[in-house]
C-alpha positions in Angstrom: -128.4 132.8 -79.8 -128.0 136.6 -79.5 -124.5 137.8 -78.6 -123.6 141.4 -77.9 -120.0 142.8 -77.7 -119.7 146.0 -75.5 -117.1 148.3 -74.1 -116.0 151.9 -73.8 -114.3 153.5 -76.8 -110.7 152.2 -76.9 -111.6 148.9 -75.2 -110.7 146.7 -78.2 -114.3 145.9 -79.0 -113.9 146.1 -82.7 -111.0 143.6 -82.7 -112.9 141.1 -80.7 -115.9 141.3 -83.0 -113.7 140.6 -86.0 -112.1 137.6 -84.2 -115.5 136.2 -83.1 -116.9 136.5 -86.6 -113.9 134.7 -88.0 -114.1 131.9 -85.4 -117.8 131.4 -86.2 -117.0 131.2 -89.9 -114.3 128.5 -89.2 -116.8 126.6 -87.1 -119.4 126.8 -90.0 -121.9 128.6 -87.9 -124.5 130.7 -89.7 -124.7 134.1 -88.2 -125.9 137.7 -88.8 -123.9 140.7 -87.7 -125.2 144.2 -87.1 -124.0 147.4 -85.5 -126.1 149.5 -83.2 -126.9 152.2 -84.1 -127.0 151.3 -87.8 -127.6 148.2 -90.0 -130.9 149.5 -91.6 -131.4 152.5 -93.9 -133.0 154.5 -91.0 -130.4 153.3 -88.5 -127.5 154.4 -90.7 -129.0 157.9 -91.1 -129.5 158.2 -87.4 -126.0 156.9 -86.8 -124.6 159.6 -89.0 -126.5 162.3 -87.0 -125.4 160.8 -83.7 -121.7 160.2 -84.4 -120.7 162.5 -87.3 -122.7 165.7 -86.6 -120.3 167.4 -84.2 -121.9 170.8 -85.0 -125.3 169.7 -83.6 -126.2 170.3 -80.0 -128.3 167.2 -79.2 -129.8 167.2 -75.7 -129.5 163.9 -73.7 -133.2 163.1 -74.0 -133.2 163.5 -77.8 -129.9 161.6 -78.0 -131.5 158.7 -76.1 -134.6 158.7 -78.3 -132.5 158.6 -81.5 -130.6 155.6 -80.3 -133.8 153.8 -79.3 -135.5 154.6 -82.6 -132.5 153.1 -84.5 -132.6 150.0 -82.3 -136.4 149.5 -82.8 -135.9 149.5 -86.5 -132.8 147.1 -86.2 -134.9 144.6 -84.1 -137.8 144.8 -86.6 -135.8 144.5 -89.8 -132.8 142.4 -88.8 -132.6 140.9 -85.3 -136.0 139.4 -84.8 -136.2 137.8 -88.4 -132.7 136.3 -87.9 -133.4 134.9 -84.5 -136.7 133.5 -85.7 -134.8 131.6 -88.4 -132.6 130.1 -85.7 -129.5 132.0 -86.7 -126.8 133.3 -84.3 -126.9 137.1 -84.1 -123.9 139.3 -83.1 -124.3 143.1 -82.5 -121.7 145.8 -81.9 -123.4 147.4 -78.9 -127.0 147.2 -77.8 -129.1 148.2 -74.8 -126.3 148.4 -72.3 -124.6 151.2 -74.4 -127.6 153.4 -73.9 -127.8 152.7 -70.2 -124.1 153.7 -69.7 -123.6 156.5 -72.3 -127.0 158.2 -71.9 -127.7 157.2 -68.3 -124.8 156.3 -66.0 -122.3 158.7 -67.6 -124.7 161.7 -67.2 -125.4 161.0 -63.5 -128.9 159.3 -63.8 -130.3 157.9 -60.6 -130.7 154.2 -60.1 -134.4 154.5 -60.6 -133.7 156.5 -63.8 -131.4 153.9 -65.2 -133.8 151.1 -64.3 -136.5 153.0 -66.2 -134.2 153.4 -69.1 -133.7 149.6 -69.2 -137.5 149.1 -69.1 -138.2 151.6 -71.9 -135.2 150.4 -74.0 -136.4 146.8 -73.7 -139.9 147.8 -74.9 -138.4 149.7 -77.8 -136.4 146.6 -78.6 -139.6 144.5 -78.6 -138.3 142.6 -75.6 -135.4 141.1 -77.7 -132.8 140.6 -74.9 -129.3 139.2 -75.5 -128.4 135.7 -74.3 -125.0 137.1 -73.4 -123.4 140.5 -73.4 -119.6 140.5 -73.3 -118.2 143.6 -71.8 -114.5 144.4 -72.4 -113.5 146.0 -69.1 -110.8 148.6 -69.8 -109.5 151.2 -67.3 -110.0 154.8 -68.5 -106.2 155.4 -68.8 -105.7 152.4 -71.1 -108.7 153.3 -73.2 -107.5 156.9 -73.6 -104.0 155.7 -74.7 -105.5 153.6 -77.4 -107.9 156.4 -78.5 -105.0 158.7 -78.8 -103.7 156.7 -81.7 -106.8 157.4 -83.7 -106.5 160.2 -86.2 -110.3 160.8 -86.4 -112.7 160.6 -83.5 -116.5 160.5 -83.7 -118.9 162.8 -81.7 -119.2 160.4 -78.8 -115.4 159.9 -78.6 -114.9 163.6 -78.6 -117.0 164.4 -75.5 -115.1 165.8 -72.5 -112.8 163.7 -70.2 -115.2 163.6 -67.3 -117.9 162.0 -69.5 -115.5 159.5 -71.0 -114.2 158.6 -67.6 -117.7 157.9 -66.4 -118.4 155.7 -69.4 -115.3 153.6 -68.7 -116.3 153.4 -65.0 -119.8 152.2 -66.0 -118.5 149.4 -68.1 -116.1 148.3 -65.3 -119.1 148.0 -63.0 -121.7 146.7 -65.6 -121.4 142.9 -64.8 -122.0 143.6 -61.1 -124.7 146.3 -61.4 -126.9 145.1 -64.2 -126.5 141.4 -64.9 -130.0 140.0 -64.2 -132.6 137.9 -66.0 -134.3 141.1 -67.1 -131.2 142.6 -68.7 -129.7 139.4 -70.0 -126.4 137.8 -68.9 -123.5 140.2 -68.7 -120.0 138.8 -68.7 -117.1 141.0 -67.8 -113.9 140.3 -69.8 -110.5 141.8 -68.9 -109.8 144.0 -71.9 -106.2 144.7 -71.0 -105.0 141.2 -71.9 -103.7 140.2 -75.3 -106.4 140.1 -78.1 -105.6 136.4 -78.5 -106.4 135.5 -74.9 -109.5 137.6 -74.8 -110.8 135.9 -78.0 -110.1 132.4 -76.6 -112.1 133.3 -73.5 -115.1 134.6 -75.5 -115.0 131.6 -77.9 -114.9 129.1 -74.9 -118.0 130.7 -73.4 -119.9 130.8 -76.7 -119.0 127.2 -77.4 -120.3 126.1 -74.0 -123.6 127.9 -74.8 -124.0 125.8 -78.0 -123.8 122.5 -76.1 
């Protein structure tokens, strides 16, 4: 089973990943966790460029290509081998992030976004999640949470219009892009308590095991 956790910056994604990993450990389920971009030597170098290099002016096309290159290596080195062994795989972000951050948020057309899905899936060697949980969080709530962070990465530091579009894209993701080609996308109300969100995710994952 391949599970992805998604959401805009400030959605509570990291907390739910920690809770899901702890629950799987308690259930004695063998799993592999990876972050995207990252999780491979190449991926970590690309991640550093994309998130920590605030002095670099990276055009949208180059930015998209870097994310996809990191993902291709992630699938080759980590995801495909783990799935072939029958393990559960969890990733912090995947294809949907590129569609929203590098597509929807910069005003790409519907055709352009669909092409991004197609190319991204090819780069990922057609490894598509069984389920992508999207923590749906209104822009204002996400911004309040982000305001508590002392350090922000390059993506979190982009202008307000961009960040608002990202949040809007995630709110619409389960309606716009949940299809057999993209994998199942499940919207989760990210404004509820972490405990309630975790229970909902656990219940869905448990139902998929049976």
